[in-house]
C-alpha positions as a Markdown table, in Angstrom:
| # | Residue | x | y | z |
|---|---|---|---|---|
| 1 | Met | -38.4 | 23.9 | 0.4 |
| 2 | Leu | -36.1 | 21.8 | 2.2 |
| 3 | Ser | -33.5 | 23.4 | 4.4 |
| 4 | Ile | -30.0 | 23.7 | 3.6 |
| 5 | Asn | -29.1 | 21.3 | 6.2 |
| 6 | Gln | -31.7 | 18.9 | 4.8 |
| 7 | Val | -30.1 | 19.0 | 1.3 |
| 8 | Thr | -26.9 | 18.5 | 2.7 |
| 9 | Lys | -27.4 | 15.5 | 4.1 |
| 10 | Val | -29.0 | 13.8 | 1.4 |
| 11 | Ile | -26.5 | 15.4 | -0.9 |
| 12 | Gln | -23.6 | 13.6 | 1.6 |
| 13 | Ser | -25.7 | 10.0 | 1.3 |
| 14 | Ile | -25.8 | 10.3 | -2.4 |
| 15 | Gly | -22.1 | 9.7 | -2.6 |
| 16 | Val | -19.6 | 9.8 | -5.6 |
| 17 | Gly | -20.8 | 9.0 | -9.2 |
| 18 | Asn | -24.5 | 8.1 | -8.0 |
| 19 | Thr | -27.5 | 9.6 | -9.8 |
| 20 | Phe | -29.9 | 12.1 | -8.6 |
| 21 | Asp | -33.1 | 14.5 | -9.4 |
| 22 | Val | -33.3 | 17.7 | -8.1 |
| 23 | Thr | -36.3 | 20.1 | -8.2 |
| 24 | Phe | -35.3 | 23.8 | -7.6 |
| 25 | Ile | -36.6 | 27.1 | -7.8 |
| 26 | Lys | -34.4 | 29.4 | -10.3 |
| 27 | Lys | -33.4 | 32.9 | -9.6 |
| 28 | Asp | -36.3 | 34.0 | -11.8 |
| 29 | Gly | -38.6 | 32.2 | -9.8 |
| 30 | Thr | -39.2 | 29.4 | -12.1 |
| 31 | Glu | -39.1 | 25.7 | -11.3 |
| 32 | Arg | -36.8 | 23.5 | -13.0 |
| 33 | Thr | -35.6 | 19.9 | -12.2 |
| 34 | Phe | -32.0 | 18.0 | -13.1 |
| 35 | Phe | -31.4 | 15.0 | -13.7 |
| 36 | Gly | -27.5 | 14.7 | -12.3 |
| 37 | Cys | -24.6 | 13.0 | -11.0 |
| 38 | Met | -22.1 | 13.7 | -8.4 |
| 39 | Leu | -19.1 | 14.8 | -8.9 |
| 40 | Asp | -16.2 | 12.5 | -7.9 |
| 41 | Ser | -14.2 | 15.2 | -6.5 |
| 42 | Pro | -15.2 | 18.5 | -4.5 |
| 43 | Pro | -15.7 | 21.5 | -6.3 |
| 44 | Gln | -12.3 | 23.7 | -7.0 |
| 45 | Gly | -11.8 | 26.3 | -4.0 |
| 46 | Ala | -14.1 | 23.9 | -1.6 |
| 47 | Val | -13.6 | 23.6 | 1.8 |
| 48 | Ala | -13.1 | 20.5 | 2.8 |
| 49 | Gly | -16.5 | 18.8 | 4.1 |
| 50 | Glu | -18.2 | 21.9 | 3.0 |
| 51 | Leu | -20.7 | 22.2 | 0.2 |
| 52 | Pro | -20.6 | 25.5 | -1.7 |
| 53 | Glu | -23.8 | 27.9 | -1.9 |
| 54 | Ala | -24.3 | 26.7 | -5.7 |
| 55 | Leu | -23.6 | 22.9 | -5.8 |
| 56 | Pro | -22.0 | 22.3 | -9.5 |
| 57 | Val | -23.1 | 18.9 | -11.4 |
| 58 | Met | -22.9 | 17.2 | -14.4 |
| 59 | Val | -26.4 | 16.9 | -16.0 |
| 60 | Thr | -27.6 | 15.4 | -19.3 |
| 61 | Glu | -29.8 | 17.7 | -21.8 |
| 62 | Asp | -30.8 | 16.6 | -25.1 |
| 63 | Gly | -28.3 | 13.7 | -24.8 |
| 64 | Val | -25.5 | 15.9 | -24.4 |
| 65 | Ala | -23.4 | 16.3 | -20.6 |
| 66 | Lys | -23.3 | 19.7 | -19.3 |
| 67 | Trp | -22.3 | 21.7 | -16.3 |
| 68 | Arg | -24.9 | 23.2 | -14.7 |
| 69 | Ser | -25.5 | 24.2 | -10.8 |
| 70 | Phe | -28.2 | 24.6 | -8.2 |
| 71 | Arg | -28.4 | 26.6 | -5.2 |
| 72 | Leu | -28.4 | 24.8 | -2.1 |
| 73 | Asp | -31.1 | 27.5 | -0.6 |
| 74 | Ser | -33.5 | 26.9 | -3.6 |
| 75 | Val | -34.1 | 22.8 | -3.2 |
| 76 | Val | -38.0 | 21.5 | -3.2 |
| 77 | Glu | -36.7 | 18.1 | -3.9 |
| 78 | Leu | -34.0 | 16.1 | -4.2 |
| 79 | Asn | -34.0 | 12.0 | -4.6 |
| 80 | Gln | -31.1 | 9.8 | -5.5 |
| 81 | Thr | -32.1 | 7.7 | -8.4 |
| 82 | Gly | -29.2 | 5.2 | -9.1 |
| 83 | Glu | -26.8 | 3.1 | -7.0 |
| 84 | Asn | -26.8 | 2.7 | -3.6 |
| 85 | Gln | -30.4 | 3.5 | -3.1 |
């Protein structure tokens, strides 16, 4: 499991519009992987420079773009997959 500081550093290095994959533990204890894209602006109500506890991202599931989120304290693995690698 990655620390919140480790997750924050990776998220900040990915940058706007770039893609990533994240594996995390859901509330029910199961593991899930998202393939998503970073938002082009901070989530509504976010404090400048801070990430929310549950980070909203755009993911594609079955060919359809959907909003999903993952908790920063539940990340097992996080990797950039597109652009600025």
